C-alpha positions in Angstrom: 114.3 164.1 174.1 113.6 160.6 172.8 114.8 159.6 169.4 112.1 159.8 166.7 112.8 156.2 165.6 112.2 154.7 169.1 109.1 152.6 169.6 107.9 155.0 172.5 108.2 158.2 170.5 104.7 159.8 170.6 105.5 161.5 167.3 105.1 158.2 165.5 101.6 156.9 164.5 100.0 154.3 166.8 100.3 151.5 164.3 104.0 152.3 163.7 104.7 152.3 167.5 102.9 149.0 167.8 105.0 147.5 164.9 108.2 148.8 166.5 107.3 147.3 169.9 106.5 144.0 168.2 109.9 144.1 166.3 111.7 144.9 169.5 110.0 142.0 171.4 110.9 139.6 168.6 114.5 140.8 168.6 114.8 140.3 172.3 113.3 136.8 172.0 115.3 135.8 168.9 117.8 138.3 167.6 118.6 136.0 164.7 115.0 135.4 163.5 115.5 137.4 160.3 118.7 135.5 159.2 116.9 132.2 160.0 114.0 133.2 157.8 116.4 134.1 154.9 118.1 130.7 155.2 114.6 129.0 155.3 113.7 131.0 152.1 116.8 129.8 150.4 116.0 126.2 151.3 112.5 126.6 149.9 113.9 128.0 146.7 116.2 124.9 146.4 113.0 122.8 146.3 111.9 124.7 143.2 114.9 123.6 141.2 114.5 121.0 138.4 115.6 117.5 139.4 118.5 117.6 136.8 120.3 120.3 138.7 120.1 118.8 142.2 122.2 116.2 143.9 120.1 113.1 144.5 116.4 113.5 145.2 115.3 117.2 145.1 114.2 117.1 148.7 117.3 115.4 150.2 119.7 118.3 150.8 117.0 120.9 151.6 115.7 118.5 154.2 119.1 118.2 155.7 119.6 121.9 155.7 116.2 122.4 157.3 117.2 120.0 160.1 120.3 122.1 160.8 118.2 125.3 160.7 115.7 123.9 163.2 118.6 122.9 165.5 120.0 126.4 165.4 116.6 127.9 166.0 116.0 125.7 169.0 119.2 126.9 170.6 118.4 130.6 170.1 116.1 131.1 173.2 118.9 130.1 175.5 120.9 133.2 176.4 124.1 131.1 176.8 123.9 129.8 173.3 122.8 133.0 171.5 126.2 134.6 171.3 128.5 131.5 171.7 131.3 131.1 169.2 130.1 127.5 168.5 126.7 128.8 167.4 128.2 131.4 165.1 130.4 128.7 163.5 127.4 126.4 163.1 125.5 129.3 161.5 128.4 129.9 159.1 128.6 126.2 158.3 124.8 126.2 157.5 125.3 129.2 155.2 128.3 127.5 153.6 126.3 124.3 153.0 123.4 126.1 151.4 125.9 128.1 149.3 127.6 124.9 148.2 124.3 123.5 147.1 123.5 126.6 145.1 126.9 126.5 143.4 126.6 122.8 142.5 123.2 123.4 141.1 124.6 126.3 139.0 127.4 124.1 137.7 125.0 121.3 136.8 122.7 123.7 135.0 125.6 125.1 133.0 126.7 121.6 132.2 123.4 120.7 130.7 123.2 123.9 128.7 126.7 123.6 127.3 126.1 120.0 126.4 123.1 121.0 124.4 120.6 118.9 126.3 117.1 119.7 125.5 115.2 121.3 128.3 112.1 123.4 128.7 112.9 127.1 128.4 110.4 127.8 131.2 112.3 125.5 133.5 115.6 127.1 132.6 114.2 130.6 133.3 112.8 129.3 136.6 116.1 127.6 137.6 118.1 130.8 136.7 115.8 133.0 138.7 115.9 130.7 141.7 119.7 130.5 141.6 120.1 134.3 141.3 117.7 135.1 144.1 119.3 132.5 146.3 122.7 134.0 145.5 121.5 137.4 146.7 120.1 136.0 149.9 123.1 133.9 150.8 125.8 136.5 150.1 123.7 139.1 152.1 124.1 136.7 155.0 127.8 136.2 154.3 128.4 140.0 154.4 126.3 140.3 157.6 128.1 137.5 159.4 131.7 138.5 158.4 131.7 142.3 158.5 133.8 143.3 161.6 133.5 139.8 163.1 129.7 139.5 163.0 126.7 141.2 164.5 127.7 140.6 168.1 131.3 141.9 167.6 130.0 145.0 165.9 128.0 145.9 169.0 130.6 145.0 171.7 134.2 145.5 170.3 134.0 146.7 166.7 136.9 145.8 164.5 138.0 147.8 161.4 135.1 147.6 158.9 135.1 145.3 155.9 132.6 147.6 154.1 132.5 151.3 153.8 128.9 152.5 153.8 128.0 156.0 152.7 126.7 156.8 156.2 130.2 156.2 157.5 131.6 158.9 155.3 129.0 161.4 156.3 128.3 160.8 160.0 126.4 164.1 160.4 123.7 162.7 158.1 123.3 159.5 160.1 124.3 160.0 163.7 124.8 156.7 165.5 124.0 154.7 162.4 125.1 151.1 162.2 124.5 148.6 159.4 121.7 146.1 159.7 120.8 142.9 157.9 118.8 144.8 155.3 121.8 147.0 154.5 123.9 143.9 153.7 121.1 142.4 151.6 121.0 145.6 149.6 124.7 145.4 149.1 124.3 141.9 147.9 121.4 142.8 145.5 123.3 145.7 143.9 126.5 143.6 143.5 124.5 140.8 141.9 122.8 143.3 139.6 125.6 145.5 138.6 128.4 142.8 138.9 130.4 145.4 140.9 130.2 147.4 144.1 127.8 150.4 144.0 127.4 152.5 147.2 129.1 150.3 149.8 132.8 149.7 149.0 134.7 146.6 150.1 137.7 147.4 152.3 139.1 144.1 153.4 140.5 141.3 151.2 137.8 139.0 152.5 135.0 141.4 151.4 136.6 141.9 148.0 136.9 138.1 147.4 133.3 137.5 148.5 132.0 140.3 146.2 134.1 139.0 143.3 132.8 135.5 143.8 129.2 136.7 144.0 129.5 138.9 140.9 131.0 136.1 138.9 128.2 133.7 140.0 125.6 136.3 139.1 127.2 137.0 135.8 127.2 133.3 134.8 123.6 132.9 136.0 122.3 135.9 134.0 124.7 135.7 131.0 124.5 132.0 130.3 121.5 130.5 131.9 118.9 133.2 131.4 120.1 134.2 128.0 120.1 130.6 126.8 116.6 130.1 128.2 115.3 133.2 126.3 116.9 131.9 123.1 115.1 128.6 123.6 111.8 130.3 124.0 112.4 132.3 120.9 
């Protein structure tokens, strides 16, 4: 009997089967389309930051990041390059670059706030929201890329997990379940909101360090930037 979540399952509505077939076709053509879209969204968010919290012209680093993203996207259709170690390292480098830009912007924004420079409260709220959202997107990609050696290693030769998801503790409730990108984005969102793990627990030291860094970044963003901006508005 076919699985109910397969695209060909007649139990699914026609529109759901069509969307599932479309998603499967996109995954076959470009299995990394969703992560690329997330990086593109983070780059677009960088463009929304005020000029005072960016390095050089506001378009310079996002443009460079966009060129790297286009290069990685161009290599994806070639089967030899999709799962090559070099492409994975290039993807990690791109995520690290965008993360560094986000961190520098947060440091610059905190510097202007602590120095007492006058700035529009609306701009501060916008900058804080942009940095927080970018933080969630980027760390979701970090978790997705690093857990058990990355998405390819999780399918071929799984290593000990870096995160313990609830489905792993109760396999009867999720037979054959494996974490996807949305699961890591959810872990990133809850960690940035609660400043601590919620449902998925970090097991490896790498995962613990990453979650600690993200929680600290989110705490600074919410506690210092957004709170100061609300005070200015009041």
